[in-house]
C-alpha positions in Angstrom: -0.2 0.2 0.2 1.7 3.8 -1.0 1.1 6.5 1.3 -1.4 8.1 -0.9 -3.9 4.8 -0.6 -3.3 5.2 3.1 -4.5 8.5 3.5 -7.6 7.8 1.6 -8.1 5.2 3.9 -7.4 6.9 7.0 -9.7 9.7 5.5 -12.5 7.5 4.8 -12.4 6.0 8.4 -12.8 9.6 9.7 -15.6 9.5 7.8 -14.5 12.3 5.5 -14.8 14.8 8.3 -10.9 16.0 7.8 -10.6 19.7 6.4 -9.0 18.7 3.1 -10.9 15.4 2.5 -12.4 16.3 -0.5 -8.8 16.7 -2.2 -7.8 13.6 -1.1 -10.7 11.2 -2.0 -11.0 12.8 -5.5 -7.5 13.4 -6.2 -8.4 16.8 -7.3 -6.4 20.1 -6.1 -9.0 22.9 -4.6 -9.8 25.6 -7.3 -8.6 28.3 -5.4 -5.1 28.3 -3.4 -2.6 30.7 -2.2 0.1 31.2 -5.0 3.5 30.6 -3.9 2.4 29.5 -0.2 6.1 28.8 1.5 7.0 27.5 4.9 10.5 28.6 6.2 12.7 26.2 8.2 11.5 27.7 11.2 8.0 27.3 10.2 8.7 23.5 9.6 10.5 23.1 13.2 7.6 25.2 14.8 5.2 22.1 13.5 7.6 19.4 14.0 7.1 21.0 17.8 3.6 20.8 17.6 3.4 17.5 16.5 5.5 16.2 19.0 3.4 17.7 21.7 0.4 16.0 20.3 2.1 12.3 19.7 5.7 12.8 22.0 8.2 10.6 22.0 7.6 7.4 24.5 8.5 3.9 23.9 8.1 4.6 19.9 9.0 7.9 17.8 7.2 11.1 18.3 6.0 12.8 15.4 8.9 14.6 15.3 10.7 11.8 14.0 8.4 11.8 11.3 9.0 14.8 9.8 5.4 16.0 10.5 6.1 19.4 9.5 6.9 18.3 5.9 3.9 16.4 6.2 1.7 19.5 7.1 3.4 21.9 4.8 2.6 19.1 1.7 -1.2 19.1 2.7 -1.8 22.7 3.2 0.0 23.6 -0.1 -1.8 20.5 -2.1 -5.2 19.6 -0.3 -6.6 23.0 1.3 -8.4 25.9 -0.4 -7.4 29.3 0.0 -9.7 30.2 2.9 -8.5 27.1 4.6 -4.7 28.0 3.8 -5.6 31.1 5.5 -7.2 30.1 8.4 -4.2 27.7 8.9 -1.7 30.2 8.3 -3.2 32.9 10.8 -4.2 30.3 13.3 -0.8 29.1 13.6 0.7 32.7 13.9 -2.0 33.6 16.3 -0.8 30.3 18.4 2.8 31.7 18.7 1.6 35.2 19.6 -0.8 33.9 22.1 1.8 31.5 23.6 4.3 34.1 24.0 2.0 36.3 25.7 0.1 34.0 28.0 3.5 32.1 28.9 6.3 34.9 28.6 8.6 32.4 26.3 8.6 31.2 23.2 6.5 28.1 22.3 10.0 26.6 20.7 12.0 27.1 24.0 9.2 26.1 26.2 8.7 22.6 28.0 6.9 20.0 26.7 4.4 20.4 29.6 3.6 24.1 29.2 3.3 23.3 25.1 1.0 20.5 26.0 -1.0 22.7 28.7 -1.5 25.5 26.5 -2.6 23.4 23.5 -4.9 21.5 25.7 -6.5 24.7 27.2 -6.9 26.1 23.5 -8.8 23.3 22.6 -10.9 23.3 26.1 -11.7 27.2 25.2 -13.0 26.8 22.1 -15.3 23.6 23.1 -16.4 25.5 25.8 -17.4 28.6 24.3 -20.1 26.7 22.4 -19.7 28.9 19.0 -20.6 27.6 15.9 -17.8 29.0 14.0 -14.4 27.9 16.4 -10.9 28.6 15.4 -10.0 26.1 13.3 -6.4 25.6 13.5 -6.4 23.4 16.8 -8.2 20.3 14.7 -6.4 21.1 11.6 -3.1 20.7 13.5 -4.5 17.5 15.5 -6.3 16.0 12.6 -2.9 16.4 10.5 -0.5 15.4 13.1 -2.7 12.1 13.7 -3.2 11.7 9.8 1.0 12.4 9.1 2.2 10.2 11.6 0.0 6.9 11.1 0.6 7.1 7.6 4.1 7.3 8.1 6.5 4.3 8.1 7.2 5.0 11.7 3.7 5.0 12.9 2.2 2.1 10.6 5.0 -0.1 11.9 6.2 1.1 15.1 3.3 2.4 16.9 0.9 -0.1 15.2 1.3 -3.8 14.5 1.7 -4.1 10.4 0.6 -6.8 9.2 0.9 -7.1 5.4 -2.3 -7.3 3.6 -3.4 -9.9 2.0 -2.3 -12.3 4.5 -3.6 -15.4 6.6 -6.9 -14.8 7.7 -7.1 -15.2 11.4 -10.9 -14.9 12.3 -10.2 -14.6 16.4 -7.1 -13.0 17.7 -6.4 -13.0 21.8 -6.4 -9.5 22.9 -4.3 -8.3 25.8 -4.7 -5.0 27.4 -1.7 -2.7 26.2 -1.5 -4.3 23.0 -1.3 -2.0 19.7 -4.0 -2.0 17.1 -3.6 -3.4 13.7 -2.7 -1.7 10.6 -1.9 -3.4 6.9 
């Protein structure tokens, strides 16, 4: 299975609710996109750190090991329309600014605990607001991190149990608490 097929499978499993899902499922780029949208190495490093905050390194490599920033860049540039691209960029810039204002330090220099607490508080604040049109960047970052991580070689083979498909059919497999999920 190649990465494109894996992405389509994950998006279908998510019910197509991910932003940019239409472009992934149809293989067509949106009609209106920001021309010459580029991310700097600092932007990619920032996205890597956000991804690492969402899926940190434990007994398996975290999102940063998969170069999640590069994955996010590719998805934003190729699959999001101009409004979604603008929402993402504005949201990431706002996240950076708000973190510094609240914590008095740059996100990149903060502890993983402070980063996680900030992102969780941001998510809870928007959930509690009950606003129909919530700032969408936190959902974009979460969705892109999970999608990019579990469709990467590291996520599919080290975080999940990879079983090549088609393989031997086993209708009943014992599950022990803590076993990893299957992919294939």
